[in-house]
FIRORO-17650 format. One line per 3 residues: their letters; for each residue x, y, z of C-alpha. Coordinates in pm, 1 decimal. Layout:
REM FIRORO-17650
A) X:Y:Z  ...
REM end
This chain:
REM FIRORO-17650
MTR) -2207.0:-2839.4:264.0  -2137.4:-2470.6:337.7  -2074.4:-2259.1:29.4
KTV) -1732.3:-2101.7:14.7  -1702.0:-1723.6:6.1  -1591.1:-1612.3:-339.3
VLV) -1303.9:-1363.3:-318.3  -1186.5:-1162.3:-617.8  -813.9:-1105.4:-569.8
VFG) -735.4:-809.2:-795.6  -373.0:-735.3:-882.3  -135.9:-593.7:-1143.0
GVS) -260.1:-258.6:-1268.3  -131.8:24.5:-1482.2  98.7:183.3:-1226.5
SEH) 474.9:145.6:-1201.3  417.2:-97.7:-913.7  254.8:-358.2:-1140.3
EIS) 514.4:-629.0:-1077.4  519.1:-579.6:-700.6  142.2:-616.7:-696.9
CLS) 179.0:-953.6:-872.4  422.8:-1069.8:-604.5  185.1:-958.5:-328.0
AAS) -106.6:-1135.5:-496.6  91.8:-1458.4:-526.8  139.2:-1462.2:-149.9
VLS) -225.5:-1375.9:-78.9  -353.2:-1645.3:-316.4  -126.5:-1906.6:-160.8
QLD) -231.4:-1821.9:196.0  -609.6:-1779.1:170.1  -791.9:-2046.4:369.6
QGR) -905.4:-2287.6:97.0  -1159.4:-2440.8:329.3  -1346.1:-2108.7:358.4
YEA) -1267.9:-1913.8:42.6  -1276.6:-1965.8:-330.9  -1019.8:-1728.5:-476.5
VPV) -1071.6:-1583.7:-824.5  -746.1:-1423.9:-947.7  -822.8:-1115.0:-1157.4
GIT) -523.8:-945.3:-1314.0  -524.9:-595.3:-1456.7  -280.6:-564.3:-1744.3
REG) -56.3:-266.7:-1803.6  -307.4:-157.0:-2069.5  -592.1:-167.1:-1815.8
DWV) -768.2:-485.2:-1931.5  -916.7:-711.9:-1664.8  -830.0:-1077.8:-1722.2
LDS) -870.8:-1413.8:-1549.7  -507.9:-1492.1:-1475.5  -535.6:-1856.8:-1377.1
RSP) -166.3:-1920.5:-1307.1  -80.4:-2087.2:-979.0  54.2:-1870.0:-696.8
EEL) 394.1:-2031.1:-752.1  395.1:-1931.9:-1119.4  266.8:-1582.4:-1043.6
GDK) 536.2:-1523.9:-783.1  822.6:-1668.7:-987.6  1108.3:-1415.4:-1019.2
TGG) 1360.6:-1638.1:-1197.2  1301.9:-1463.8:-1530.8  1257.6:-1118.7:-1377.2
LPQ) 966.1:-968.1:-1189.5  626.8:-1113.2:-1295.6  350.8:-941.6:-1489.4
VDA) -18.3:-1012.9:-1548.5  -78.3:-1256.5:-1835.4  -212.9:-1025.3:-2105.3
TAP) -322.2:-1328.7:-2314.3  -563.8:-1453.5:-2047.0  -941.7:-1426.4:-2110.4
KVA) -1073.8:-1071.8:-2067.5  -1346.9:-1012.6:-1810.0  -1560.7:-722.0:-1692.2
LAV) -1718.4:-645.7:-1355.2  -2087.9:-556.8:-1340.0  -2146.9:-213.4:-1188.8
GRT) -2459.5:-128.7:-993.1  -2699.8:-323.3:-771.9  -2829.2:-525.2:-1063.3
GAG) -2577.2:-800.7:-1120.6  -2371.1:-698.6:-819.6  -2058.7:-910.6:-795.2
ELR) -2090.9:-1062.9:-1142.0  -1769.6:-1105.2:-1334.6  -1842.7:-1182.0:-1699.1
HVA) -1635.7:-1288.5:-1996.4  -1597.3:-1005.2:-2246.7  -1598.2:-1243.1:-2543.9
DGS) -1950.4:-1385.2:-2499.4  -2096.2:-1229.8:-2182.9  -2101.2:-1560.3:-1997.0
LAA) -2064.7:-1559.6:-1619.1  -1705.5:-1615.2:-1505.4  -1770.2:-1579.2:-1132.0
KAD) -2006.4:-1416.5:-883.7  -1799.9:-1249.2:-617.4  -1893.5:-1192.7:-256.0
VVF) -1600.2:-966.7:-169.2  -1295.5:-811.0:-333.5  -941.3:-825.2:-198.0
PVL) -748.4:-551.2:-382.0  -373.7:-613.0:-396.3  -297.5:-313.9:-616.3
HGP) -19.0:-76.1:-519.7  10.0:280.2:-642.5  -211.9:493.9:-866.4
FGE) -532.2:345.9:-1011.7  -553.8:87.0:-737.6  -445.7:225.6:-403.6
DGT) -557.7:583.0:-459.1  -936.5:553.5:-426.4  -1013.9:493.9:-794.5
LQG) -1069.9:119.7:-761.8  -1244.5:172.2:-429.9  -1491.7:407.7:-598.5
LLE) -1559.6:149.6:-868.8  -1626.4:-117.3:-606.9  -1866.5:115.5:-426.6
FAN) -2058.1:155.7:-754.3  -2043.5:-221.3:-801.6  -2199.1:-265.2:-454.8
LPY) -1921.6:-501.4:-349.0  -1759.8:-519.7:-5.3  -1383.4:-485.0:-29.3
VGC) -1078.0:-512.0:191.2  -903.2:-196.9:304.9  -954.7:176.0:317.2
GVF) -1238.9:360.7:150.1  -1227.8:622.8:-123.1  -1126.4:923.8:85.3
ASA) -857.1:762.2:298.1  -710.4:584.1:-3.7  -687.8:906.7:-203.4
ACM) -563.9:1121.8:84.8  -292.4:877.8:193.3  -172.5:827.1:-164.0
DKA) -103.8:1200.8:-194.9  177.4:1249.4:55.0  135.0:1626.9:53.7
QMK) -232.4:1603.9:151.9  -156.8:1329.8:401.5  108.6:1534.9:581.4
ALL) -118.6:1839.6:590.1  -399.2:1637.3:749.3  -167.5:1468.6:998.2
RGG) -15.8:1802.9:1097.9  -364.6:1947.8:1131.4  -449.9:1659.3:1363.8
GLP) -159.5:1744.4:1590.0  57.1:1452.2:1481.4  434.1:1486.5:1433.3
VGP) 560.9:1520.6:1075.2  898.1:1638.7:949.4  979.7:1954.9:748.0
YAV) 873.9:1934.7:384.2  788.4:2138.8:77.2  551.7:2064.6:-210.5
LQP) 621.6:2136.0:-577.2  296.8:2147.4:-773.3  282.3:2021.1:-1134.7
GQD) 464.3:2263.8:-1363.8  587.9:2473.4:-1073.1  938.8:2610.3:-1114.7
VDE) 1187.9:2523.1:-844.8  1263.6:2808.9:-606.5  1591.6:2670.6:-480.2
AAL) 1659.6:2967.8:-254.4  1327.8:2914.5:-75.0  1395.7:2542.5:-35.7
REQ) 1741.5:2609.9:107.3  1587.9:2843.1:362.7  1309.4:2601.9:455.1
LEL) 1488.9:2265.9:451.1  1823.8:2122.7:554.8  2045.5:1880.7:363.4
PVF) 2023.2:1599.7:300.4  1677.0:1611.8:147.7  1472.2:1336.7:-9.0
VKP) 1290.0:1413.2:-331.8  998.8:1185.2:-412.6  683.3:1162.4:-624.6
ARG) 392.6:1292.5:-416.8  169.0:1005.3:-529.6  369.9:686.7:-558.1
GSS) 517.6:397.4:-369.8  775.0:116.6:-353.6  1042.3:390.4:-337.3
LGV) 1019.9:442.6:-714.5  1152.4:783.8:-816.8  1288.8:862.3:-469.1
VKV) 1627.2:1038.1:-469.9  1848.0:1136.8:-178.9  2011.0:1476.5:-238.5
ERW) 2321.8:1569.4:-44.1  2425.8:1872.3:-255.7  2190.1:2146.6:-367.4
DDL) 2353.1:2128.2:-711.1  2186.7:1788.3:-756.3  1836.1:1905.5:-667.7
SEA) 1709.7:1983.1:-1019.0  1810.5:1642.4:-1150.9  1642.9:1469.5:-856.5
IAT) 1320.1:1662.1:-914.4  1327.7:1564.6:-1282.0  1363.6:1199.2:-1179.8
ARK) 1070.0:1218.8:-937.6  854.0:1391.0:-1199.9  892.7:1091.1:-1428.9
YDP) 655.6:919.7:-1187.2  438.0:1213.6:-1078.4  437.0:1582.2:-1179.8
KVL) 366.0:1670.6:-816.9  678.1:1634.7:-603.3  757.5:1632.8:-234.1
VET) 1092.5:1752.6:-95.4  1159.7:1649.0:263.9  1439.2:1714.8:507.9
GIS) 1617.5:1387.1:575.4  1578.4:1279.3:936.4  1885.4:1115.6:1084.0
GRE) 1784.8:813.3:1284.8  1602.4:485.2:1252.2  1305.4:383.1:1037.3
VEC) 1037.6:194.1:1228.8  705.9:71.6:1094.4  382.5:-13.2:1269.7
AVL) 105.9:-239.7:1139.6  -248.4:-119.0:1215.3  -552.1:-343.7:1172.0
EFP) -926.6:-294.5:1208.5  -1116.2:-596.7:1337.9  -1474.0:-696.6:1244.5
DGR) -1610.5:-554.8:1572.0  -1462.2:-212.9:1490.0  -1158.0:-233.2:1717.9
VEA) -842.5:-74.6:1578.2  -516.8:-215.6:1710.1  -147.1:-179.7:1642.8
GEL) 63.3:-490.3:1592.1  429.9:-541.2:1659.3  681.0:-287.1:1536.0
GEI) 922.9:-369.6:1258.2  1245.2:-216.5:1138.0  1425.0:-237.8:805.1
VVP) 1802.7:-223.1:835.8  1980.5:-150.3:507.1  2328.3:-26.1:408.6
DAY) 2195.1:300.8:261.5  1875.5:446.6:114.2  1594.1:193.0:92.5
DFE) 1516.9:203.7:-279.7  1326.1:-20.5:-521.0  1620.8:-251.4:-592.4
TKY) 1699.5:-292.1:-222.3  1337.9:-377.5:-144.9  1269.3:-632.8:-413.1
LNN) 1581.7:-737.5:-603.8  1905.4:-723.8:-407.3  1799.7:-909.2:-90.3
VAQ) 2030.2:-694.7:125.7  1762.5:-552.4:355.7  1737.9:-707.4:701.8
LQV) 1396.3:-719.5:865.7  1382.2:-696.1:1242.5  1049.2:-796.0:1392.4
PAK) 995.1:-692.5:1660.4  1202.1:-377.5:1626.5  1452.2:-314.8:1903.4
VDE) 1262.3:-29.6:2067.3  1219.6:4.8:2442.4  870.1:-34.9:2582.0
PAA) 778.1:329.8:2655.6  879.4:433.8:2303.1  705.8:132.1:2147.9
SEI) 380.3:215.9:2325.5  403.1:577.8:2211.8  462.8:474.4:1849.2
KAL) 168.4:233.6:1853.4  -61.4:497.5:2000.4  48.9:749.3:1737.0
AVR) -6.3:491.0:1462.2  -365.3:430.2:1571.9  -425.5:807.0:1594.4
AFQ) -285.3:853.2:1243.8  -508.6:571.8:1114.8  -813.6:740.4:1263.9
TMD) -710.4:1092.8:1161.4  -686.9:980.6:797.5  -1024.3:801.2:826.9
CSG) -865.1:468.1:740.1  -1039.5:132.6:758.4  -928.0:-226.8:733.5
LSR) -552.0:-186.0:739.6  -261.8:50.3:703.7  109.4:47.6:772.0
VDF) 232.1:361.6:946.2  598.1:442.7:887.3  799.1:642.9:1140.2
FLD) 1139.2:796.8:1179.2  1297.1:791.0:1522.7  1523.4:1094.0:1532.0
EDG) 1854.4:1108.1:1718.6  1669.3:1203.6:2037.1  1435.0:905.4:1999.9
RPI) 1131.2:1115.6:1907.6  887.6:947.1:1663.6  801.4:1139.2:1346.7
INE) 543.6:1004.2:1102.5  677.2:957.5:751.7  367.6:817.6:576.9
LNT) 71.4:581.4:582.1  47.8:300.9:330.1  -313.1:186.1:286.0
LPG) -227.8:-122.8:80.1  111.8:-230.5:211.5  306.5:-505.7:45.1
FTT) 195.2:-862.7:109.7  497.9:-1038.7:-37.8  689.4:-1295.4:163.6
SSL) 945.1:-1022.9:241.4  688.5:-761.8:344.5  685.3:-627.4:696.7
YPK) 308.1:-589.8:741.2  220.9:-962.3:762.0  542.2:-1033.6:952.5
MWE) 451.6:-776.6:1217.4  109.4:-933.8:1273.1  256.3:-1283.0:1277.1
QAG) 484.9:-1169.0:1559.4  176.3:-1032.3:1736.8  11.1:-1375.6:1717.3
LDY) -196.4:-1341.3:1399.4  -58.0:-1565.8:1127.3  -77.7:-1479.8:756.5
SKL) -387.2:-1689.4:681.5  -577.1:-1559.0:984.7  -475.4:-1203.3:896.6
LST) -631.4:-1242.8:551.0  -948.7:-1389.0:701.3  -971.3:-1101.0:950.0
LIE) -943.4:-846.0:669.0  -1218.7:-1018.3:472.0  -1446.3:-1045.5:775.3
TAF) -1392.2:-676.4:847.5  -1483.9:-591.8:487.3  -1816.7:-771.1:532.6
ARG) -1876.1:-605.1:869.7  -1825.1:-257.4:719.2  -2032.7:-332.3:411.4
VGL) -2063.5:-94.5:119.2  -2119.5:279.1:139.0  -1958.2:574.1:310.7
R) -1658.7:472.3:515.9
REM end
């Protein structure tokens, strides 16, 4: 009988996206091919403890009592680091072996999970893992660095300004550089947390204060009137990088945290209603952005289509949501790759890339 591949599915974390990570993990755990993989659910609590959260995917994804969190009462575990004991997950209480992993599937969104920190740990642990490496994860998490690299690569990005930690706001300079409305957002964050749309300059200071609750480094961007279209990019085990179908999120107003995960008012259109020449251009730009940022495994590339139909890259998300309402798996399903096969492809690609510089 062939041994199943042991997959550590790591979720939760200390970032403000803890609950969303739990929802993503619930979907991943429910869709992994049980004939090929043995999933080991490893939750990271808000305090940073690693635990064996043995709840079923249905329990983990249950939102009836509010958004879920990692079970902080579950047994604590620790991952062996280094080539000796590579892949060993041991109980903290007595040092006994909890599991010996073959590969890690991170489902952590935001800082200390999506930003290269976990990826660096897994490199030390000599464990293959799904998704982007240390550099791409860190560079794409910092939207200011990401936009600078994309612009340097000749890719289209919109007007923006960066406020460094502790930097006073030069409102006159921002007024000269940017046009209302502007969007103020944490430079290193996700799930639309801390994002504020500003339509009057008098409201700018308050918006910056809100964004700085999530990150002292802040991005201020000119709002681009038009549509928001997203493109799923996937690396295959043979090294091919392809773009899937396009998706579009249609919402009444700004797409914030509550709209994404709580209010159920967003409408997902997959495929997006974009004519073929524009769709081909967007897909080509998405693959170029993926390669410019040195991504691997997967990324979702988000675009604005301005009033003239020109695509402008908003950002790359290296660990996009995997919830049942997330666009990334829906876009690949529309392209002919169902959820379970998508997960298997990501794991196979992780093995093909191995451990080391990537």
